[in-house]
DSSP file (Angstrom, degrees, kcal/mol; ACC not computed):
  #  RESIDUE AA STRUCTURE BP1 BP2  ACC     N-H-->O    O-->H-N    N-H-->O    O-->H-N    TCO  KAPPA ALPHA  PHI   PSI    X-CA   Y-CA   Z-CA
    1    1 A X              0   0    0      0, 0.0     2,-0.5     0, 0.0   123,-0.1   0.000 360.0 360.0 360.0 140.6  115.3  117.6  111.1
    2    2 A X  B     +A  123   0A   0    121,-1.5   121,-2.8     1,-0.1   123,-0.0  -0.956 360.0  47.3-114.0 121.6  112.3  115.7  109.8
    3    3 A X  S    S-     0   0    0     -2,-0.5   119,-0.1   119,-0.2    -1,-0.1   0.462  75.7-129.2 112.6 103.3  110.3  113.7  112.2
    4    4 A X     >  -     0   0    0      1,-0.1     4,-2.4     4,-0.0     3,-0.2  -0.142  35.0 -92.4 -74.5 174.9  109.3  115.1  115.6
    5    5 A X  H  > S+     0   0    0      1,-0.2     4,-2.4     2,-0.2     5,-0.1   0.843 125.9  52.9 -59.3 -36.0  109.9  113.4  118.9
    6    6 A X  H  > S+     0   0    0      2,-0.2     4,-2.6     1,-0.2    -1,-0.2   0.890 108.7  49.1 -69.4 -38.4  106.5  111.8  118.8
    7    7 A X  H  > S+     0   0    0     -3,-0.2     4,-2.6     2,-0.2     5,-0.2   0.925 111.2  50.5 -64.4 -43.8  107.1  110.3  115.4
    8    8 A X  H  X S+     0   0    0     -4,-2.4     4,-2.5     1,-0.2    -2,-0.2   0.936 111.7  48.1 -57.2 -47.6  110.5  109.0  116.5
    9    9 A X  H  X S+     0   0    0     -4,-2.4     4,-2.5     1,-0.2     5,-0.4   0.917 111.1  50.2 -61.3 -45.1  108.8  107.4  119.6
   10   10 A X  H  X>S+     0   0    0     -4,-2.6     4,-2.6     1,-0.2     5,-1.3   0.925 112.6  46.3 -61.4 -44.5  106.1  105.8  117.5
   11   11 A X  H  <5S+     0   0    0     -4,-2.6     4,-0.5     3,-0.2     5,-0.4   0.927 117.4  43.0 -64.6 -43.6  108.6  104.3  115.0
   12   12 A X  H  <5S+     0   0    0     -4,-2.5    -2,-0.2    -5,-0.2    -1,-0.2   0.823 130.8  20.5 -73.3 -31.1  110.9  103.0  117.7
   13   13 A X  H  <5S+     0   0    0     -4,-2.5    -3,-0.2    -5,-0.2    -2,-0.2   0.663 132.6  24.8-114.9 -19.4  108.2  101.6  120.1
   14   14 A X  T  <5S+     0   0    0     -4,-2.6    -3,-0.2    -5,-0.4    -4,-0.1   0.578  97.7  75.2-126.9  -9.4  105.0  101.0  118.2
   15   15 A X  S   <S-     0   0    0     -5,-1.3     2,-0.2    -4,-0.5    -4,-0.1   0.817 103.7 -80.0 -80.6 -29.9  105.6  100.5  114.5
   16   16 A X        -     0   0    0     -5,-0.4    -1,-0.3     1,-0.1    -2,-0.1  -0.740  28.4-101.5 143.1 168.1  106.9   97.0  114.7
   17   17 A X  S    S+     0   0    0     -2,-0.2    28,-3.8    -3,-0.1     2,-0.7   0.427  85.9  89.8-105.2   0.2  110.0   94.9  115.4
   18   18 A X  E     -b   45   0B   0     26,-0.2    56,-2.0    28,-0.1    55,-1.9  -0.882  52.6-177.8-105.7 114.7  111.3   94.0  112.0
   19   19 A X  E     -bc  46  74B   0     26,-3.4    28,-3.2    -2,-0.7     2,-0.6  -0.943  18.0-152.4-114.8 120.5  113.8   96.5  110.6
   20   20 A X  E     -bc  47  75B   0     54,-2.7    56,-3.1    -2,-0.5     2,-0.8  -0.829  13.9-155.3 -85.8 123.3  115.4   96.2  107.2
   21   21 A X  E >   -bc  48  76B   0     26,-2.6    28,-2.2    -2,-0.6     3,-1.5  -0.866   6.3-152.4-106.5 102.3  118.7   98.0  107.4
   22   22 A X  E 3  S+bc  49  77B   0     54,-2.6    56,-2.5    -2,-0.8    28,-0.2  -0.631  82.3  24.2 -81.0 119.3  119.7   99.1  103.9
   23   23 A X  T 3  S+     0   0    0     26,-3.7     2,-0.5    -2,-0.5    -1,-0.3   0.389  85.2 142.0 106.0   1.0  123.4   99.3  103.5
   24   24 A X    <   +     0   0    0     -3,-1.5    -1,-0.3    25,-0.6     2,-0.2  -0.654  18.5 155.2 -80.9 122.0  124.2   96.9  106.4
   25   25 A X        -     0   0    0     -2,-0.5     5,-0.1     2,-0.2    24,-0.0  -0.709  59.4 -91.6-129.9-175.8  127.2   94.6  105.6
   26   26 A X  S    S+     0   0    0     -2,-0.2     2,-0.9    30,-0.1    -2,-0.1   0.389  84.0 120.6 -81.9   5.4  129.7   92.7  107.8
   27   27 A X    >   -     0   0    0      1,-0.2     3,-1.5     2,-0.1     6,-0.4  -0.604  49.6-162.8 -73.7 106.1  132.1   95.7  107.7
   28   28 A X  T 3  S+     0   0    0     -2,-0.9    -1,-0.2     1,-0.3     6,-0.1   0.660  83.3  63.9 -66.7 -16.5  132.4   96.5  111.4
   29   29 A X  T 3  S+     0   0    0      4,-0.1    -1,-0.3     5,-0.0     2,-0.2   0.602  83.4  93.5 -84.4 -11.1  133.8  100.0  110.7
   30   30 A X  S X> S-     0   0    0     -3,-1.5     4,-1.0     1,-0.1     3,-1.0  -0.588  80.8-127.3 -84.3 144.7  130.6  101.2  109.0
   31   31 A X  H 3> S+     0   0    0      1,-0.2     4,-2.5    -2,-0.2     5,-0.3   0.855 106.0  65.0 -57.5 -37.1  128.0  103.0  111.1
   32   32 A X  H 3> S+     0   0    0      1,-0.2     4,-2.4     2,-0.2    -1,-0.2   0.854  96.2  57.9 -57.2 -35.7  125.2  100.6  110.0
   33   33 A X  H <> S+     0   0    0     -3,-1.0     4,-1.4    -6,-0.4    -1,-0.2   0.942 111.6  39.2 -61.8 -49.1  127.0   97.7  111.8
   34   34 A X  H  X S+     0   0    0     -4,-1.0     4,-1.9     2,-0.2    -2,-0.2   0.887 114.5  52.6 -70.0 -39.8  127.0   99.4  115.2
   35   35 A X  H  X S+     0   0    0     -4,-2.5     4,-2.6     1,-0.2    -1,-0.2   0.906 106.4  54.5 -63.2 -40.4  123.5  100.9  114.8
   36   36 A X  H  X S+     0   0    0     -4,-2.4     4,-2.3    -5,-0.3    -1,-0.2   0.883 105.9  52.9 -61.0 -38.0  122.1   97.4  113.9
   37   37 A X  H  X S+     0   0    0     -4,-1.4     4,-2.4     2,-0.2    -1,-0.2   0.918 108.9  49.3 -62.1 -42.9  123.6   96.1  117.2
   38   38 A X  H  X S+     0   0    0     -4,-1.9     4,-1.6     2,-0.2    -2,-0.2   0.925 109.7  51.6 -62.3 -44.4  121.8   98.8  119.1
   39   39 A X  H  <>S+     0   0    0     -4,-2.6     5,-2.6     1,-0.2    -1,-0.2   0.910 109.6  50.0 -59.8 -42.1  118.6   98.0  117.4
   40   40 A X  H ><5S+     0   0    0     -4,-2.3     3,-1.9     1,-0.2    -1,-0.2   0.917 108.2  51.9 -62.6 -42.9  119.0   94.3  118.3
   41   41 A X  H 3<5S+     0   0    0     -4,-2.4    -1,-0.2     1,-0.3    -2,-0.2   0.809 105.7  56.8 -62.0 -28.1  119.7   95.1  121.9
   42   42 A X  T 3<5S-     0   0    0     -4,-1.6    -1,-0.3    -5,-0.2    -2,-0.2   0.388 129.0 -99.2 -83.7   2.5  116.5   97.2  121.8
   43   43 A X  T < 5S+     0   0    0     -3,-1.9     2,-0.3     1,-0.3    -3,-0.2   0.592  77.2 138.1  94.0  11.9  114.6   94.1  120.7
   44   44 A X      < -     0   0    0     -5,-2.6     2,-0.6    -6,-0.2    -1,-0.3  -0.668  53.9-128.1 -91.2 144.7  114.4   94.7  117.0
   45   45 A X  E     -b   18   0B   0    -28,-3.8   -26,-3.4    -2,-0.3     2,-0.5  -0.825  28.1-151.7 -85.0 124.7  114.9   92.0  114.4
   46   46 A X  E     -b   19   0B   0     -2,-0.6     2,-0.6   -28,-0.2   -26,-0.2  -0.883  10.3-166.8-106.0 123.4  117.5   93.5  112.0
   47   47 A X  E     -b   20   0B   0    -28,-3.2   -26,-2.6    -2,-0.5     2,-0.2  -0.936  18.7-135.4-111.8 113.0  117.4   92.3  108.4
   48   48 A X  E     -b   21   0B   0     -2,-0.6    14,-2.2    12,-0.3     2,-0.5  -0.459  18.1-169.9 -68.8 134.2  120.6   93.3  106.4
   49   49 A X  E     +bd  22  62B   0    -28,-2.2   -26,-3.7    12,-0.2   -25,-0.6  -0.963  30.4 129.0-126.1 113.1  119.9   94.7  102.9
   50   50 A X    >   -     0   0    0     12,-2.2     3,-2.2    -2,-0.5    14,-0.1  -0.974  68.3-108.5-160.7 145.5  123.1   95.0  100.8
   51   51 A X  T 3  S+     0   0    0     -2,-0.3    12,-0.1     1,-0.3    13,-0.1   0.800 120.2  56.0 -52.3 -29.4  124.1   93.9   97.3
   52   52 A X  T 3  S-     0   0    0     10,-0.1    -1,-0.3    11,-0.1    11,-0.1   0.672  95.2-146.9 -76.9 -16.4  126.4   91.2   98.9
   53   53 A X    <   +     0   0    0     -3,-2.2     8,-0.5     9,-0.3    10,-0.2   0.878  32.9 175.8  51.2  44.4  123.4   89.7  100.8
   54   54 A X        -     0   0    0    -30,-0.2     2,-0.5     8,-0.2    -1,-0.2  -0.415  37.2-112.6 -77.9 152.6  125.7   88.8  103.7
   55   55 A X        -     0   0    0      5,-0.2     2,-0.4    -2,-0.1     5,-0.2  -0.769  43.3-179.9 -79.9 127.1  124.5   87.3  107.0
   56   56 A X  B >   -G   59   0C   0      3,-2.1     3,-2.2    -2,-0.5    -8,-0.2  -0.996  61.0  -2.1-134.3 136.3  125.2   90.0  109.6
   57   57 A X  T 3  S-     0   0    0     -2,-0.4   -11,-0.2     1,-0.3    -1,-0.1   0.829 131.0 -57.2  52.9  34.6  124.5   89.8  113.4
   58   58 A X  T 3  S+     0   0    0      1,-0.2     2,-0.4    -3,-0.1    -1,-0.3   0.498 113.2 116.6  80.0   3.4  123.0   86.3  112.8
   59   59 A X  B <   -G   56   0C   0     -3,-2.2    -3,-2.1    -5,-0.0    -1,-0.2  -0.899  69.7-114.1-110.7 134.4  120.4   87.5  110.3
   60   60 A X        -     0   0    0     -2,-0.4   -12,-0.3    -5,-0.2     2,-0.2  -0.375  34.3-136.0 -60.0 135.1  120.3   86.4  106.7
   61   61 A X        -     0   0    0     -8,-0.5     2,-0.3   -14,-0.1   -12,-0.2  -0.573  12.9-154.0 -93.4 160.9  120.9   89.3  104.3
   62   62 A X  B     -d   49   0B   0    -14,-2.2   -12,-2.2    -2,-0.2    -9,-0.3  -0.966  20.7-131.8-133.9 148.9  119.1   90.1  101.1
   63   63 A X  S    S+     0   0    0     -2,-0.3     2,-0.3   -14,-0.2   -14,-0.1   0.765  88.9   2.7 -73.3 -25.3  120.2   92.0   98.0
   64   64 A X  S >  S-     0   0    0      1,-0.1     3,-0.8   -14,-0.1     4,-0.5  -0.963  74.8-104.7-152.5 166.1  117.1   94.2   98.0
   65   65 A X  G >  S+     0   0    0     -2,-0.3     3,-1.4     1,-0.2    -1,-0.1   0.886 119.1  60.0 -60.6 -38.2  113.9   95.0   99.9
   66   66 A X  G 3  S+     0   0    0      1,-0.3    -1,-0.2    -3,-0.1    -3,-0.0   0.739  98.0  59.7 -63.4 -23.0  111.9   93.1   97.2
   67   67 A X  G <  S+     0   0    0     -3,-0.8     2,-0.4     2,-0.0    -1,-0.3   0.632  77.4 104.1 -80.8 -14.3  114.0   89.9   98.0
   68   68 A X    <   -     0   0    0     -3,-1.4     4,-0.1    -4,-0.5    -6,-0.0  -0.570  62.1-153.7 -73.5 121.5  112.9   89.8  101.6
   69   69 A X  S    S+     0   0    0     -2,-0.4     2,-0.3     2,-0.1    -1,-0.1   0.210  70.1  50.3 -86.5  18.0  110.3   87.0  101.9
   70   70 A X  S    S-     0   0    0      0, 0.0     2,-0.1     0, 0.0    -2,-0.0  -0.919  97.1 -74.3-145.4 170.3  108.4   88.4  104.9
   71   71 A X        -     0   0    0     -2,-0.3     2,-0.4     1,-0.0    24,-0.1  -0.420  38.3-156.5 -72.5 139.5  106.9   91.6  106.1
   72   72 A X        -     0   0    0     22,-0.3    25,-0.3     1,-0.1   -53,-0.2  -0.953   7.4-166.8-115.3 135.6  109.2   94.5  107.2
   73   73 A X  S    S+     0   0    0    -55,-1.9    24,-2.2    -2,-0.4    25,-1.6   0.909  72.7  21.8 -86.9 -47.3  108.0   97.1  109.5
   74   74 A X  E     -ce  19  98B   0    -56,-2.0   -54,-2.7    23,-0.2     2,-0.6  -0.966  61.2-151.4-128.2 138.4  110.7   99.8  109.2
   75   75 A X  E     -ce  20  99B   0     23,-2.0    25,-3.0    -2,-0.4     2,-0.6  -0.948  13.4-162.2-110.1 114.0  113.3  100.5  106.5
   76   76 A X  E     -ce  21 100B   0    -56,-3.1   -54,-2.6    -2,-0.6     2,-0.6  -0.866  12.4-149.1 -99.8 120.6  116.4  102.1  108.0
   77   77 A X  E     +ce  22 101B   0     23,-3.3    25,-2.1    -2,-0.6   -54,-0.1  -0.829  30.9 163.6-108.8 116.7  118.4  103.7  105.2
   78   78 A X        +     0   0    0    -56,-2.5     2,-0.1    -2,-0.6    -1,-0.1   0.160  47.2 106.9-110.2  13.9  122.2  104.0  105.3
   79   79 A X  S    S-     0   0    0      1,-0.1    23,-0.1   -57,-0.1     5,-0.1  -0.458  81.4 -83.1 -88.0 167.5  122.8  104.8  101.6
   80   80 A X    >>  -     0   0    0     -2,-0.1     3,-1.6     1,-0.1     4,-1.3  -0.243  43.1-103.3 -70.8 162.4  123.8  108.2  100.4
   81   81 A X  H 3> S+     0   0    0     23,-0.3     4,-0.7     1,-0.3     3,-0.1   0.798 118.0  61.6 -56.4 -34.2  121.2  110.9   99.8
   82   82 A X  H 34 S+     0   0    0      1,-0.2    -1,-0.3     2,-0.1     4,-0.2   0.789 114.3  34.8 -65.6 -27.1  121.2  110.5   96.0
   83   83 A X  H <> S+     0   0    0     -3,-1.6     4,-1.3     1,-0.1     3,-0.4   0.589  98.2  83.5 -99.2 -14.4  120.1  106.8   96.4
   84   84 A X  H  X S+     0   0    0     -4,-1.3     4,-2.6     1,-0.2     5,-0.2   0.842  81.8  59.9 -65.4 -37.0  117.8  107.2   99.4
   85   85 A X  H  X S+     0   0    0     -4,-0.7     4,-2.3     1,-0.2    -1,-0.2   0.897 104.3  50.4 -60.4 -40.7  114.7  108.3   97.5
   86   86 A X  H  > S+     0   0    0     -3,-0.4     4,-2.1    -4,-0.2    -1,-0.2   0.871 110.1  51.0 -64.6 -36.4  114.6  105.1   95.4
   87   87 A X  H  X S+     0   0    0     -4,-1.3     4,-2.5     2,-0.2    -2,-0.2   0.916 109.2  50.4 -66.8 -42.5  114.9  103.1   98.6
   88   88 A X  H  X S+     0   0    0     -4,-2.6     4,-2.1     1,-0.2    -2,-0.2   0.914 110.1  50.4 -61.2 -42.1  112.0  105.0  100.2
   89   89 A X  H  X S+     0   0    0     -4,-2.3     4,-2.4     1,-0.2    -1,-0.2   0.897 110.5  49.6 -62.7 -39.9  109.9  104.4   97.1
   90   90 A X  H  X S+     0   0    0     -4,-2.1     4,-2.2     2,-0.2    -1,-0.2   0.883 107.2  55.0 -66.1 -38.1  110.7  100.7   97.3
   91   91 A X  H  <>S+     0   0    0     -4,-2.5     5,-2.4     2,-0.2     4,-0.5   0.912 109.4  47.4 -60.5 -42.5  109.8  100.7  101.0
   92   92 A X  H ><5S+     0   0    0     -4,-2.1     3,-1.3     1,-0.2    -2,-0.2   0.945 112.4  49.3 -61.7 -48.2  106.4  102.1  100.1
   93   93 A X  H 3<5S+     0   0    0     -4,-2.4    -2,-0.2     1,-0.3    -1,-0.2   0.825 110.1  51.4 -62.2 -32.7  106.0   99.5   97.3
   94   94 A X  T 3<5S-     0   0    0     -4,-2.2   -22,-0.3    -5,-0.1    -1,-0.3   0.468 117.8-109.6 -87.4  -2.0  106.9   96.7   99.6
   95   95 A X  T < 5 +     0   0    0     -3,-1.3    -3,-0.2    -4,-0.5    -2,-0.1   0.703  55.5 164.9  86.8  20.2  104.4   97.7  102.3
   96   96 A X      < -     0   0    0     -5,-2.4   -23,-0.2    -6,-0.2    -1,-0.2  -0.264  34.9-142.1 -63.3 158.9  106.7   99.0  105.1
   97   97 A X  S    S+     0   0    0    -24,-2.2    23,-2.0   -25,-0.3     2,-0.3   0.687  76.8  12.0 -94.4 -23.0  105.1  101.0  107.8
   98   98 A X  E     -ef  74 120B   0    -25,-1.6   -23,-2.0    21,-0.2     2,-0.4  -0.990  57.4-148.1-154.3 156.4  107.9  103.5  108.3
   99   99 A X  E     -ef  75 121B   0     21,-1.9    23,-1.9    -2,-0.3     2,-0.5  -0.991   9.9-164.9-128.9 138.2  111.1  104.8  106.7
  100  100 A X  E     -ef  76 122B   0    -25,-3.0   -23,-3.3    -2,-0.4     2,-0.5  -0.971   4.2-160.1-126.4 114.4  114.1  106.1  108.7
  101  101 A X  E     -e   77   0B   0     21,-3.2    24,-1.7    -2,-0.5    23,-0.4  -0.844  24.8-129.0 -92.8 127.4  116.9  108.0  106.9
  102  102 A X    >   -     0   0    0    -25,-2.1     3,-2.3    -2,-0.5    22,-0.8   0.006  45.4 -54.7 -67.1 175.0  120.1  108.1  108.9
  103  103 A X  T 3  S+     0   0    0     21,-0.3    -1,-0.2     1,-0.3    22,-0.1  -0.254 128.0  10.5 -51.8 134.9  122.1  111.1  109.9
  104  104 A X  T 3  S+     0   0    0      1,-0.2     2,-0.8    -3,-0.1   -23,-0.3   0.501  94.7 120.4  68.6   6.9  123.1  113.2  106.8
  105  105 A X    <   +     0   0    0     -3,-2.3    19,-0.8   -25,-0.1     2,-0.4  -0.893  40.3 166.5 -99.0 107.9  120.7  111.2  104.5
  106  106 A X        +     0   0    0     -2,-0.8     2,-0.2    17,-0.1   -21,-0.1  -0.983  20.8 150.9-133.6 126.3  118.4  113.9  103.2
  107  107 A X     >  -     0   0    0     -2,-0.4     4,-2.3   -23,-0.1     5,-0.2  -0.711  16.9-172.8-151.2  95.0  115.9  113.8  100.4
  108  108 A X  H  > S+     0   0    0      1,-0.2     4,-2.3     2,-0.2     5,-0.2   0.858  86.4  53.2 -62.0 -37.7  113.0  116.2  101.0
  109  109 A X  H  > S+     0   0    0      2,-0.2     4,-2.5     1,-0.2    -1,-0.2   0.907 109.7  48.6 -64.6 -40.7  111.1  115.1   98.0
  110  110 A X  H  > S+     0   0    0      2,-0.2     4,-2.7     1,-0.2     5,-0.2   0.889 109.0  54.1 -64.9 -38.9  111.3  111.4   99.1
  111  111 A X  H  X S+     0   0    0     -4,-2.3     4,-2.5     1,-0.2     5,-0.2   0.944 110.9  45.3 -58.4 -48.3  110.2  112.5  102.6
  112  112 A X  H  X S+     0   0    0     -4,-2.3     4,-2.5     1,-0.2    -2,-0.2   0.912 114.1  48.4 -64.2 -43.6  107.1  114.2  101.1
  113  113 A X  H  X S+     0   0    0     -4,-2.5     4,-1.5     2,-0.2    -1,-0.2   0.914 112.9  48.2 -61.9 -43.2  106.3  111.2   98.9
  114  114 A X  H  <>S+     0   0    0     -4,-2.7     5,-1.9     2,-0.2     4,-0.2   0.922 113.7  45.6 -66.8 -44.8  106.7  108.7  101.7
  115  115 A X  H ><5S+     0   0    0     -4,-2.5     3,-1.7    -5,-0.2    -1,-0.2   0.901 110.2  54.8 -63.8 -41.0  104.5  110.7  104.1
  116  116 A X  H 3<5S+     0   0    0     -4,-2.5    -1,-0.2     1,-0.3    -2,-0.2   0.801 102.5  58.0 -63.0 -28.2  101.9  111.2  101.3
  117  117 A X  T 3<5S-     0   0    0     -4,-1.5    -1,-0.3    -3,-0.2    -2,-0.2   0.503 125.0-104.9 -79.5  -4.0  101.8  107.4  100.9
  118  118 A X  T < 5S+     0   0    0     -3,-1.7     2,-0.3     1,-0.3    -3,-0.2   0.535  76.2 132.4  95.8   7.7  100.8  107.2  104.6
  119  119 A X      < -     0   0    0     -5,-1.9    -1,-0.3     1,-0.0   -21,-0.2  -0.638  58.7-117.4 -91.3 150.2  104.1  106.0  106.1
  120  120 A X  E     -f   98   0B   0    -23,-2.0   -21,-1.9    -2,-0.3     2,-0.3  -0.541  39.9-171.7 -72.2 149.7  105.8  107.4  109.1
  121  121 A X  E     -f   99   0B   0    -23,-0.2     2,-0.4    -2,-0.2   -21,-0.2  -0.985  22.2-174.4-152.4 142.1  109.2  108.9  108.3
  122  122 A X  E     -f  100   0B   0    -23,-1.9   -21,-3.2    -2,-0.3     2,-0.4  -0.981  14.1-168.1-127.8 141.8  112.2  110.3  110.1
  123  123 A X  B     +A    2   0A   0   -121,-2.8  -121,-1.5    -2,-0.4   -21,-0.2  -0.993  62.5  11.9-136.1 141.1  115.1  111.9  108.2
  124  124 A X  S    S+     0   0    0    -22,-0.8     2,-0.3   -19,-0.8   -21,-0.3   0.867  99.9 105.0  64.6  40.2  118.6  112.9  109.3
  125  125 A X        -     0   0    0    -24,-1.7     2,-0.4    -3,-0.1    -1,-0.3  -0.938  61.6-133.6-141.6 165.0  118.4  111.2  112.7
  126  126 A X    >>  -     0   0    0     -2,-0.3     4,-2.1   -24,-0.2     3,-1.1  -0.981   5.2-149.6-125.2 126.5  119.9  108.0  114.2
  127  127 A X  H 3> S+     0   0    0     -2,-0.4     4,-3.0     1,-0.3     5,-0.2   0.820  99.5  62.6 -63.2 -28.5  117.9  105.4  116.2
  128  128 A X  H 34 S+     0   0    0      1,-0.2     4,-0.5     2,-0.2    -1,-0.3   0.772 110.0  40.8 -67.6 -23.5  121.0  104.6  118.2
  129  129 A X  H <> S+     0   0    0     -3,-1.1     4,-0.6     2,-0.1    -2,-0.2   0.825 118.0  47.1 -85.7 -37.7  121.0  108.2  119.4
  130  130 A X  H  X S+     0   0    0     -4,-2.1     4,-0.9     1,-0.2     3,-0.5   0.841  99.0  66.8 -76.0 -34.7  117.2  108.3  119.9
  131  131 A X  H ><>S+     0   0    0     -4,-3.0     3,-1.4     1,-0.2     5,-0.9   0.916  99.8  49.8 -57.1 -47.6  116.8  105.0  121.7
  132  132 A X  H >45S+     0   0    0     -4,-0.5     3,-1.3     1,-0.3    -1,-0.2   0.827 103.2  62.3 -62.2 -27.7  118.6  106.1  124.9
  133  133 A X  H 3<5S+     0   0    0     -4,-0.6    -1,-0.3    -3,-0.5    -2,-0.2   0.754  95.6  60.4 -66.7 -23.3  116.5  109.3  124.9
  134  134 A X  T <<5S-     0   0    0     -3,-1.4    -1,-0.3    -4,-0.9    -2,-0.2   0.658 108.7-128.6 -75.9 -15.2  113.5  107.1  125.4
  135  135 A X  T < 5S+     0   0    0     -3,-1.3    -3,-0.2    -4,-0.5    -2,-0.1   0.763  78.4 111.6  74.7  25.3  115.0  105.8  128.6
  136  136 A X      <       0   0    0     -5,-0.9    -4,-0.1     1,-0.1    -3,-0.1   0.293 360.0 360.0-116.5   9.7  114.6  102.2  127.6
  137  137 A X              0   0    0     -6,-0.2    -5,-0.1    -5,-0.2    -1,-0.1   0.349 360.0 360.0-125.7 360.0  118.2  101.0  127.1
Protein backbone atom coordinates (compact mmCIF):
# COMPACT_ATOMS: atom_id res chain seq x y z
CA UNK A 1 0.00 0.00 0.00
CA UNK A 2 1.15 3.48 -0.82
CA UNK A 3 0.01 6.22 1.50
CA UNK A 4 0.29 5.83 5.25
CA UNK A 5 -2.55 6.44 7.68
CA UNK A 6 -1.55 10.06 8.20
CA UNK A 7 -1.55 10.77 4.45
CA UNK A 8 -4.98 9.16 4.16
CA UNK A 9 -6.24 11.32 7.04
CA UNK A 10 -4.79 14.51 5.53
CA UNK A 11 -6.37 13.85 2.14
CA UNK A 12 -9.76 12.98 3.60
CA UNK A 13 -9.96 15.75 6.18
CA UNK A 14 -7.61 18.54 5.24
CA UNK A 15 -6.87 18.64 1.53
CA UNK A 16 -10.17 20.12 0.39
CA UNK A 17 -13.75 19.25 -0.37
CA UNK A 18 -13.88 19.06 -4.18
CA UNK A 19 -13.13 15.59 -5.53
CA UNK A 20 -12.98 14.79 -9.23
CA UNK A 21 -13.90 11.11 -9.58
CA UNK A 22 -12.35 9.84 -12.81
CA UNK A 23 -14.40 6.96 -14.19
CA UNK A 24 -17.65 7.97 -12.45
CA UNK A 25 -20.72 7.39 -14.60
CA UNK A 26 -24.40 6.80 -13.93
CA UNK A 27 -23.82 3.02 -13.90
CA UNK A 28 -24.99 2.06 -10.41
CA UNK A 29 -23.18 -1.30 -10.59
CA UNK A 30 -19.74 0.29 -10.82
CA UNK A 31 -17.75 0.83 -7.63
CA UNK A 32 -17.22 4.50 -8.45
CA UNK A 33 -20.96 5.15 -8.14
CA UNK A 34 -21.16 3.89 -4.55
CA UNK A 35 -17.86 5.41 -3.45
CA UNK A 36 -18.99 8.79 -4.77
CA UNK A 37 -22.13 8.52 -2.62
CA UNK A 38 -19.98 7.85 0.46
CA UNK A 39 -17.79 10.85 -0.37
CA UNK A 40 -20.89 13.05 -0.65
CA UNK A 41 -22.19 11.82 2.71
CA UNK A 42 -18.79 12.74 4.13
CA UNK A 43 -19.30 16.30 2.88
CA UNK A 44 -17.29 16.18 -0.33
CA UNK A 45 -18.37 17.71 -3.61
CA UNK A 46 -18.05 14.95 -6.18
CA UNK A 47 -17.34 15.93 -9.80
CA UNK A 48 -17.84 13.11 -12.33
CA UNK A 49 -15.10 12.76 -14.95
CA UNK A 50 -16.01 10.35 -17.73
CA UNK A 51 -16.00 10.52 -21.55
CA UNK A 52 -19.83 10.61 -21.47
CA UNK A 53 -19.76 13.71 -19.19
CA UNK A 54 -22.94 12.57 -17.45
CA UNK A 55 -24.56 14.28 -14.50
CA UNK A 56 -24.20 11.89 -11.54
CA UNK A 57 -25.41 12.38 -7.95
CA UNK A 58 -26.65 15.84 -8.95
CA UNK A 59 -23.24 17.04 -10.17
CA UNK A 60 -22.43 18.02 -13.77
CA UNK A 61 -19.94 15.66 -15.37
CA UNK A 62 -16.94 16.57 -17.50
CA UNK A 63 -15.14 14.59 -20.18
CA UNK A 64 -11.68 15.31 -18.71
CA UNK A 65 -10.00 17.03 -15.78
CA UNK A 66 -9.00 19.86 -18.13
CA UNK A 67 -12.69 20.53 -18.88
CA UNK A 68 -13.57 21.28 -15.24
CA UNK A 69 -13.93 25.09 -14.98
CA UNK A 70 -13.07 25.31 -11.27
CA UNK A 71 -10.38 24.11 -8.90
CA UNK A 72 -10.32 20.46 -7.86
CA UNK A 73 -8.66 19.41 -4.62
CA UNK A 74 -8.43 15.64 -4.99
CA UNK A 75 -8.49 13.43 -8.09
CA UNK A 76 -9.92 9.99 -7.27
CA UNK A 77 -8.98 7.51 -10.00
CA UNK A 78 -11.18 4.54 -10.97
CA UNK A 79 -9.56 3.74 -14.33
CA UNK A 80 -7.35 0.71 -14.85
CA UNK A 81 -3.68 0.83 -13.90
CA UNK A 82 -2.51 1.21 -17.51
CA UNK A 83 -4.42 4.51 -17.81
CA UNK A 84 -3.94 5.79 -14.27
CA UNK A 85 -0.50 7.34 -14.75
CA UNK A 86 -1.78 9.70 -17.43
CA UNK A 87 -4.61 10.75 -15.11
CA UNK A 88 -2.14 11.44 -12.30
CA UNK A 89 -0.03 13.54 -14.67
CA UNK A 90 -3.13 15.48 -15.70
CA UNK A 91 -4.01 16.03 -12.03
CA UNK A 92 -0.57 17.55 -11.47
CA UNK A 93 -0.94 19.74 -14.57
CA UNK A 94 -4.38 20.94 -13.47
CA UNK A 95 -3.19 21.94 -10.00
CA UNK A 96 -4.86 19.30 -7.83
CA UNK A 97 -3.56 18.94 -4.29
CA UNK A 98 -3.82 15.15 -4.07
CA UNK A 99 -4.37 12.01 -6.12
CA UNK A 100 -6.08 8.86 -4.89
CA UNK A 101 -5.74 5.59 -6.85
CA UNK A 102 -8.51 3.16 -5.94
CA UNK A 103 -8.11 -0.47 -4.89
CA UNK A 104 -6.12 -2.44 -7.47
CA UNK A 105 -5.11 0.72 -9.34
CA UNK A 106 -1.33 0.60 -9.14
CA UNK A 107 1.33 2.56 -11.01
CA UNK A 108 4.49 2.97 -8.94
CA UNK A 109 6.13 5.34 -11.45
CA UNK A 110 3.05 7.60 -11.39
CA UNK A 111 3.12 7.53 -7.59
CA UNK A 112 6.73 8.69 -7.58
CA UNK A 113 6.12 11.41 -10.21
CA UNK A 114 3.07 12.71 -8.37
CA UNK A 115 4.84 12.81 -5.01
CA UNK A 116 7.89 14.46 -6.62
CA UNK A 117 5.55 17.17 -7.96
CA UNK A 118 4.52 17.91 -4.36
CA UNK A 119 1.09 16.30 -4.29
CA UNK A 120 -0.20 13.97 -1.61
CA UNK A 121 -0.97 10.52 -2.99
CA UNK A 122 -2.58 7.29 -1.93
CA UNK A 123 -2.59 4.18 -4.10
CA UNK A 124 -4.48 0.86 -3.89
CA UNK A 125 -6.91 2.07 -1.21
CA UNK A 126 -10.55 3.12 -1.11
CA UNK A 127 -11.86 6.24 0.66
CA UNK A 128 -15.18 4.49 1.34
CA UNK A 129 -13.22 1.98 3.43
CA UNK A 130 -10.96 4.59 5.02
CA UNK A 131 -13.64 7.15 6.01
CA UNK A 132 -15.29 4.87 8.62
CA UNK A 133 -11.83 4.24 10.10
CA UNK A 134 -11.66 7.96 10.86
CA UNK A 135 -14.73 7.53 13.04
CA UNK A 136 -16.54 10.38 11.30
CA UNK A 137 -19.34 8.61 9.43
